[in-house]
C-alpha positions as CSV (number, residue, x, y, z in Angstrom):
1,M,40.2,145.1,-155.7
2,A,41.1,141.7,-153.0
3,N,43.9,139.6,-154.2
4,H,42.8,136.3,-154.1
5,I,46.4,134.2,-155.3
6,I,46.1,131.3,-152.1
7,D,49.0,130.2,-150.1
8,P,50.0,127.5,-149.5
9,A,50.0,127.8,-145.6
10,D,46.5,128.9,-145.7
11,L,45.8,125.2,-147.8
12,K,43.3,122.7,-145.0
13,F,43.3,119.1,-145.8
14,Y,39.3,118.6,-145.0
15,G,39.6,114.6,-145.4
16,A,39.0,112.0,-147.9
17,T,35.5,110.3,-149.1
18,T,34.9,108.0,-151.6
19,I,32.1,107.9,-154.9
20,G,29.0,106.1,-153.6
21,E,27.5,104.0,-156.3
22,R,24.8,107.1,-157.2
23,G,27.7,108.8,-158.0
24,Q,27.9,110.5,-154.3
25,I,29.8,112.4,-152.3
26,V,29.7,113.6,-148.7
27,I,32.2,116.4,-148.0
28,P,33.9,116.5,-144.5
29,A,31.8,118.4,-141.5
30,E,34.7,119.9,-140.6
31,A,34.4,121.8,-144.4
32,R,30.8,122.2,-144.7
33,K,31.1,123.6,-141.5
34,D,34.3,126.4,-142.2
35,F,32.8,127.3,-146.4
36,E,29.3,127.5,-144.7
37,I,27.6,124.4,-146.8
38,T,23.6,123.5,-145.3
39,P,21.6,121.2,-147.6
40,S,20.5,124.3,-149.6
41,T,23.8,125.3,-150.7
42,K,24.7,125.1,-155.0
43,L,27.3,123.4,-155.6
44,L,29.4,124.0,-158.7
45,F,32.1,122.2,-160.4
46,F,35.1,122.6,-162.5
47,G,37.8,120.7,-164.3
48,S,39.5,120.1,-167.0
49,H,39.7,117.8,-169.8
50,G,43.0,116.2,-168.3
51,G,41.2,114.9,-165.4
52,I,44.1,116.4,-163.1
53,G,42.0,118.2,-160.5
54,L,38.3,119.2,-159.6
55,M,36.9,122.4,-158.1
56,I,34.2,122.9,-156.4
57,T,32.7,125.5,-155.2
58,K,29.7,127.9,-153.6
59,A,27.2,129.1,-156.5
60,E,27.1,132.0,-155.2
61,S,30.4,133.1,-155.0
62,V,30.4,133.0,-158.4
63,A,28.0,135.0,-159.3
64,E,29.8,138.0,-157.0
65,V,32.4,137.5,-159.0
66,V,30.5,137.8,-162.5
67,A,28.7,140.6,-160.7
68,K,32.0,142.6,-160.2
69,A,33.3,141.6,-163.4
70,T,29.9,142.6,-165.3
71,K,30.6,146.0,-163.6
72,M,33.9,146.8,-164.2
73,L,33.7,146.1,-167.5
74,S,31.3,148.4,-167.5
75,G,33.2,150.4,-166.5
76,I,36.1,149.9,-168.8
77,E,33.5,150.6,-172.1
78,E,32.9,153.8,-170.8
79,V,36.5,155.1,-170.9
80,L,36.8,153.4,-174.1
81,K,34.0,155.4,-175.3
82,T,35.7,159.0,-173.9
83,D,39.0,158.0,-175.5
84,I,37.2,157.8,-178.9
85,D,34.5,160.4,-178.5
86,N,38.0,163.1,-177.5
87,S,40.2,161.6,-180.4
88,K,37.5,162.5,-183.1
89,E,37.3,166.1,-181.1
90,E,41.1,166.5,-181.7
């Protein structure tokens, strides 16, 4: 499994934007290019109740993580089931 710890040296500042009257933001062109964000890209927004920060991520990335986690959980269930079956035989 890949290590996804963020290295501060890998962080990049793309610029600033202002929220428009209709609540819209403009994603800087360089960020759109780097993250392959096109007009049809679905984005998800996450944040905390404290209002400290907002995270924007591509929906397809979240779907991939959920699919991998589901597969991993299935494997864990199999291991647990095998352990339970083995302990019953003892």
